[in-house]
N, C-alpha and C positions, 0 to 999 in steps of 0.2 A: 215669265221667268224661266219656266221649264218648257223646252221644246221637244216634242216627240219626233225622233228621226225615223223610226220604223216600228211597225206593229205586226206581230206574226202569231200564228197558232202553233204551239208545240204539242206534238202527240207522242205517245209512247212508241218506241221504235219497233217493238215486237208484239204489238197487240194483235191477238188472233181469236178473240172470243168476245162477241158483242152481246152475249146473253147474261154476263155476270151482273149481279146486283148485290148491294150491301144494304141491309135493313138499318133503319134509324131507331135509336132507343129514346126513352124519355129525356135522357141527358142531352141528346142531339136535338130533338124536336123542340125543346123549350127555347132554343136559340133562334128560331125561325124569323123573328121580327128584328132582332138586333143585328149589328153590322159584322163585317168580316174581322177576323184577327189580323192585325197589321203590325208586323215587326220587320225591322231592317237593320243591316249592319253597314257601318261606314269603314271604308278601307282607304289607305294611302294609295294613290294611283300607281299601278305597276310600271316599272321601267321598261324600256324597249327590250332589254335582255330578258326580263321576266316574262314578257309577252311571248317572246320567241320560244321559251321553254314550255309554254302551255300547249301549243299545237303548231302544226306546219303553216297554218294560215296567218299566224301572228296577229290574231284578232280576238281580243278578250270577249267581245260580245258574242261572236259566233261560237267560241269555245263554251261559254256559259249556256247558250241555247242548246248546243249539242249534248252537253252533260246533263242538262235538265231533262231532255228527252229520254236519256238512259235511266235517269232517276225515276221517271214516270213508268218505266217498265216494272219497277218495284212498287211504287205507290200509284198503281193504275187507276184507282177510283178518282184521284185528283184530276185526271184527264177526262172525267165523265161529267154528268150533269145530274141535278136532282130530277126525279120523276114524281109527278103528283097525280094521284088517282082520286077521282070523285066517287064516293060511296053513296049511291043513290038511296040505298035501303035505310040509311040513318042520317043522310045529309051531312056527312063528314068527309074528310080527305085523309089520304095516307101518302106518306113520302118514303122514298128510298133512293139510294144512289144508283143511277143507271151507268154502268161502266162501259160507255159507248165510244170512248176515245175521241170525243169531239174536240178535246184539246184544252190546254191551258193557254192563257194570254201571256205574251212576252213582249215587252216594250223596251226599246232602246231610246233613252232620252238624254238631253244635255241641259244642265242648269248654267246658263250663261252668267259669268261673273261671280258665281257662288263658290266660296272656298270652304274647306273643312272648318276653319275658325268661325265662319259665319254661323255654323250649326252648333258648335261646341262652346263658344265663349260667352254667349248671353246667359244671364242668370236664369231667365225664363225661356222655355223652349220657343224658338221662333216658328210658330205654327204656320205662318205664311210660306215658309220654306219647307219645313218637314212634311206638311200635309201634301205638298206637291210631289213628294217622292214616292207616293203610294197610289195605286189604283183602287177602284171600288170604294171610294169615299162615299159614305152615307148610303150605301147599297145594302138593303136588308137581305138576310141570308136566303129567304124563300125565293128570291129572284135567281137563285142558282138553277132553277128549271130552264132558264134560257141563257144565263150568263156563266162564264167559267167559274169553276169552284176554286181555282188557283189563278192568281194574276201576279206576274212578276214585272217589276219595273227596275231596270238597271240604268242609273243616272250618272253621267259623267260630270264631275265638278271640276273646277280649275285644277285642283291638286288632289282629287280623290275620286272614289267610286262608291256609290251607295246602291246596295242590293236590297230592294224593298219587296216583301212578299205579303200579299193579301190572300188569306185562306178562309174559306167559308166556315163559319163557326158552327154551323149545323152538322158538319161532318168531322170536325177536328177540335180538340182542345190544345192547350199549350204543349202538353207532352207529345202529342202526335205532330204538332207543328215543328218542334225542334228535332224530333226523330227524322222527319223529312229533310229539314234544313241541314242537319249533320250528315245525312246520307248524300245529299247533293254535293256538299263541299268535299266529301271524301272522293266521290266519283270524279268531280272536277279536278281534283289534285292528282288523279291517277292512282288512287289507293283502293281500287275496287276489290282487292283480295282481303281487305281488313275492315269490311263494313260491319255495322251493328246488325243484330238479328233483324230479319225482314219483318215488316208489319204483319199483324194477324187481323184478318178482316171478318172471320167467322163470328157468329153470335151465339155459339153453343153455350157460352157461359150464362146465358139468360134462360136456358131451358128450365121449364117449371116455374118461371117467374113472369115471363112475358110471352104472349102470343103475337107473332108478327103477321102482317103489318098492323101497326097501331092506328086506330081511328081517332082523329082529332078534329076540332072545329077548323074551318078554313082560315088560315092566317090572312088571306086576301080580304076577308071581311073586316079586319081590324087594321088594315094597312095605313089608314089615316093617322093611326096612333104610333106609327113606327118612330123609332128614336132618331132625333135630329140633335146633334151636339149643340150645347149652349155656347154661343160665340163669346159670352162674357168670361168663360172659364179660362184659366191659365194653368200651365203645367211647369213643373220644375223638378230637377233631379237633385236628390240628397244622397251623398256618398258616406258610407260608414266603413271605416277601416276595421281590419280584423281585431286590432287592439281595443278600439272603442266598443265593438260588439261584445267582446269578452268582458269589458267593464260593466256594460249594461246587464249582461247575463248574470254576472256575479252579484250585482246590486239587487236584481230582482229575486234571485234565489235566497240571498241573505235576508231580505225583508220578510220573506215567507217561510224561512227556516226549512228549505227544501233544496233538492238538487235536480228537480224534474223540469224546471222551466228551461226551454231551449233558447238558443241564440235568437232565432227568428221570433219566437213568442215575446221575448224581452223587447226587441226593437219595435215590433208592432204595438205592444203596450205603450211604449214611449211615444209613438206616433199618435195613437188614439187619444192619449191624454193631451198632447199638444194641440191637435186639431180642435178638441173640445174647448180648451182654454181660449184658443184664438178665434173661435166662432162666437165667443161672448154670449153663451147661452145662459138662461136662467138655471139656477141650481136644481130645480125640480124637473127640468125637461129630460125626456128620455133620449138616450144616445145609444147607437147601435154599432157594433163591429161585426161585420160579416166576413168569414174566412172561407175561401173556396178550397175545400178539402178534396184531395185525390181519393178516389174510391176503388181504384183497381185492386188494391190489397185488402179492401174491406168487403169484397164479394167472397162467397164461399162456394166452390173453390175460387181462389183469387184470379182475377183477370191478369193475363201476362202483361209485363211492363210495355211490350211493344203492341198491345191491343190498339187498333186503329179506331179512333172516334173520341167522343167526349166521355169522360169518366170523372166528373167533378161535381161536388154537391156543396152548395153554400150553407154554412151553419152560422147561427146568430148568437152573439153575446150581448146582453142588454144591461144597461146601468142608467143611473141618472147622472147628469153633468156634475152635480155637486159631489156625489160619492166618488166618481172617477177622479176628479181633480184633488179631492181631499186625501184620498189614499195614494200610496206611492206607486211606482212603476211595477213593483212586485205584485200588488193587488190586481192591477189590470192584466198583467201577463198570466197570473194564476187563474183568472177567470177564463182566459183564452185556452190555457192548458187543460183545464177541467172539461171544457166543452169538447175539445178535440179527443181527449181520452175516453169520453163517454160514448162516442159514436161506434156502434156495433154493426156487425153483419146483418143482424135482424132488423135494425132500423133502416139500413140501406134497402133491403128487400121490401120492407113496408112502404118506403117512399116510392119505389118503382111501381108497386102494386096499386097504391093510391093514386099515383099520377095517371096511370092508364085509365082508371075509373073516372078521374076528374082532371083532364089535361089543362095545363096552363102554360103560357109562354112568358119569357122574361120581357118586361116592358118597363124600362127604368123611368120613363116619363110619367108613368101613372103610380109609381111607388110613393106611399105616404111618407111624410117627414124626411124626404130625401136629403135635406140639408143637414140632418143630424146623424148621418151614417158615414162610415168608411167601409169600403169593401176591398179586401186584400185578394189579389189575383196573382197568377204566375208563380215562379219559384226561384230561389237563389241557387238551386242545384242543377239547373239545365246547363248543357254544354253550349255556351254562347261564344266565348272567346277562343274556342278551339276550331272554329269554322274557317279554315284556310282553303281558299279556292285555287290556290296555286301561286299566289304572289305575296303571301304573308297573312298574318292574323288580323282581325278587325281591331280598330282603335276605339270604337264606341257602338252602342246600340241605341236605336231610337224607334219609338212606336208611332203609329198614326193616330188620328183623332177618333177613330171608329169606336163607338159605344162608350165614350168617356162621359162622366158626369161628376157633379160636385161630391167628392169623397172617394173617387176612384184612386186606388193605391196598388201599384204594380211593383213587385220586387224581382230583381234580376241579380245574377252574380256580378260583382264588380270585376274590373280588369285585373286587380291584384288578388291573388289567391286568398280566400277567406273573407273578402270584403263583400258588402251588399250595396246595390244601387236601388233607390226607390224613385219611381216616377209617380209624382203626386199631382192630382188634378183637383183644383179647388177654386173658389171665387178669389179674385185678385186680392181683396182686402184680407182674406184669411191667409193666403200665401205670404203677403207682406208681414203680417203679424207673426207667422211662424219663423220668418227670417230674423225677427227681432226678439224671439222668445229665447232668453238666455239659457233656461234649463234644457230646452230642446237642442239648441244649436251647440251646446257644450259637447255633445256627442257626435256632431256632424263634422266631417272633414271639409276644410275650406281651402 
């Protein structure tokens, strides 16, 4: 279906220091076994006149490759590799980013006969198409010692172009991912004088908390347990308009006689209750909602917004299926609100200290009661639809299948201002039931 036309290595244009290294923190290292972050944007194919405006070569692919190289001047660790050191004194390993400019992978591909409508019109995400638009499928992050940390696939469709980025999750969270993507699109559009602040690679914010490099058990010894997506799972996008979000927020706050429940907390509470209903669990079964909280502002002093790396911590809200369903949306959202409000700087520091003493890595395949949880990732506040590479803004976002599991819930900004898009990954029977859940679908745009 997808044919590779060319594969090249893109290096930073002005790299002049092969000795730079970036240390990895507990938030980075715990992702060594799971897969790359995979996000991509779908564009209408540029017209010939738009191509001519991009550069003198009139070639979108060459233009994207050239602008990517200039972007790697700024995000130079992404042109490097992971380095692994064996610590013989305690039989552990240590990892860091070796900024050696070995380069990112850049692939030009074509999807014969595939149109924009083939991707956007099906109710369920056509994984056989979307997965082929990304590189590094099922590649664990620790393989970044030999594989590129960044792999870009630009795929030409019949009437569109898809730019898919796969970024090693041991070096980046979604905040860093979109910082890179936003910078690349600005450079591609010729807007280099108005870029976001440059990424900050130093780890001085961890002084007094962590001694680098961190010693951990070798992930190679548990590679047999690495995550492989369940092929039974299906994904679907649910769109919430600004108006429906406001209604859910107002309802949740009214039920709890407060004004502290946010829009996102209300919608997540709505999702949590519906997935629990549609999984047909016994009333006494434990159900879990995990929220990936940003921790940049929870450090003291706070890490800068442009801090390069992972700075996310998963926090848990627990209920029984019966309690969650019997209570309203406000009760679910209020539980989430209280959990988020309770997280302090001291708890973040405690987590980092304890992780160094007893390291562990994310391994969703071994998590207990995985079918009873939902895990919220990403954010509706990222700049997704402002990414104009020079021929117009994107018409849709799609993610790859990397690190998906039953209960994966990703939130993105919708195309219309103030709207949310949720990518939900569940068992087919659960997704079908959610589509027939009148209480849930009343808030969903159709």
